[in-house]
C-alpha positions, -999 to 999 in steps of 0.1 A, spaced: 90 339 604 91 371 625 59 391 623 42 422 637 5 423 643 -10 458 635 -44 474 632 -60 505 618 -94 511 633 -98 474 640 -89 464 605 -60 441 614 -29 428 596 1 406 599 32 423 586 64 405 577 95 413 558 103 398 524 133 419 515 149 391 496 118 386 475 116 349 484 92 329 462 70 313 488 34 302 486 21 335 500 -16 329 492 -18 298 513 5 313 540 -19 342 542 -49 319 545 -32 299 573 -19 328 593 -50 350 590 -73 322 603 -90 335 635 -90 301 652 -61 282 638 -36 310 630 -26 344 643 -59 359 630 -61 390 607 -79 405 578 -48 403 557 -11 395 553 12 424 543 47 419 529 74 445 532 94 443 500 120 463 481 111 487 454 129 503 425 105 532 422 97 541 458 112 536 492 95 502 497 67 481 482 36 469 500 22 436 489 -10 425 506 -30 392 505 -66 390 519 -75 364 545 -88 341 517 -54 342 499 -64 365 471 -41 394 462 -53 429 470 -41 458 449 -45 484 477 -56 487 512 -60 521 530 -58 509 566 -30 485 556 -8 512 541 -11 533 572 1 504 592 28 499 567 40 534 570 42 532 608 60 499 606 88 514 584 92 543 608 91 522 640 116 497 626 139 526 616 139 516 579 129 552 573 134 581 597 115 608 579 79 618 580 72 619 542 79 591 518 64 570 490 53 534 489 48 512 459 15 493 457 -1 472 430 -24 502 423 5 526 419 27 548 441 11 563 473 26 592 492 25 591 530 29 619 556 33 607 592 23 629 621 51 624 647 48 634 684 75 625 709 91 602 683 59 582 679 36 580 649 1 592 660 -15 594 626 -8 588 589 -21 608 559 -21 589 526 -25 604 492 -48 578 478 -46 591 442 -77 599 421 -109 580 419 -118 563 387 -153 562 374 -151 546 339 -169 513 342 -142 492 326 -115 506 350 -135 495 380 -146 470 365 -184 470 364 -206 459 335 -224 491 327 -227 517 300 -217 554 301 -189 574 317 -200 569 353 -221 545 373 -243 566 396 -275 553 413 -276 522 391 -304 498 402 -295 463 414 -318 436 427 -305 410 451 -330 383 462 -359 402 476 -344 437 478 -335 464 454 -306 488 458 -291 517 439 -253 519 439 -225 542 428 -194 524 415 -159 536 414 -123 525 419 -98 537 445 -72 512 432 -98 485 440 -135 482 431 -162 497 453 -200 498 452 -214 524 475 -250 521 486 -268 548 506 -295 538 531 -315 557 557 -302 534 585 -273 509 586 -270 499 623 -294 470 620 -290 464 583 -282 427 575 -248 433 559 -239 396 563 -269 387 541 -266 411 512 -229 419 513 -216 386 498 -243 385 472 -235 420 459 -197 412 462 -201 383 438 -229 397 416 -224 393 378 -222 431 374 -187 429 389 -163 407 370 -136 410 397 -160 410 426 -164 442 446 -161 458 480 -195 470 492 -202 500 514 -235 506 531 -237 543 541 -260 567 559 -256 605 558 -257 622 592 -272 656 601 -238 670 609 -225 663 574 -205 632 584 -210 597 570 -215 564 588 -204 533 569 -203 495 572 -183 476 547 -183 441 532 -148 436 519 -141 415 489 -123 383 499 -127 390 536 -163 398 548 -175 425 571 -146 443 587 -142 470 614 -129 495 588 -118 499 552 -97 529 542 -103 527 504 -140 521 512 -141 553 533 -125 572 504 -150 557 479 -178 566 503 -168 603 505 -163 605 467 -197 589 460 -214 612 485 -197 642 469 -208 632 435 -244 629 447 -240 664 463 -248 653 499 -215 663 516 -187 688 514 -152 682 500 -140 670 535 -159 648 559 -155 624 587 -164 588 579 -174 568 610 -168 531 608 -172 503 633 -135 506 644 -133 544 645 -132 575 624 -113 586 593 -109 620 579 -113 620 541 -108 650 517 -113 653 480 -105 689 471 -85 684 440 -78 654 418 -66 632 446 -83 618 477 -65 622 511 -71 598 539 -60 605 575 -62 581 604 -44 561 631 -23 529 630 -12 508 660 10 479 668 -7 451 687 21 426 693 51 410 677 60 373 675 76 344 656 57 317 638 66 285 619 52 284 583 
């Protein structure tokens, strides 16, 4: 199987083509190939598939084999892949995902993709659409106790579920301790991605993320979008802000109904593997 290893702010993926829609055991293939010691190593496996409603479809499996509906860093890599492989030679196009159609705009310089803007669609706040077991129209600053520590979180969906937690300081916060416990908390029937966020004096946001089915990663595009939205709902940032992650910085805007995410995507290497 031919593959391309790509990354967006250190959030890395294995991309391979499934244009014939072959019925393989993709969950177990993802677990095998994404293993950091026994495989290629990645946060997820992305399939390039045909679509009847967009130019192509992105199907993504997390490193634990679970199916992800959407991935912000992954779809930027997906867009660059389509352009670099000459499947598309235009800067604007649509991609089908399991959370709907996403519109991409590539910034091209000297025939190379330098950044990708993705229209991530609108955020969803209704508890059952996230899902989260809570009452009301929105879940803002809801209290949650995990072992010895209490948190307040804001929940929303960006095509996948997020719980955004604001803290004074996150650099030394034990994400690996509390992240998996919140991810699997009974509040969240489908588990949840957890963002730990601090607001900086310059109006930017600093974020660490525990991704559902993966663990702590260098970056999460949908998580950065959820973070900006949650911060805007709380009134602590403007409509546009930089979100600083371990792997780099994303520009996130929420000026109308939809959220726009802009950031880089890079090819690491290509290869061939037996599965």
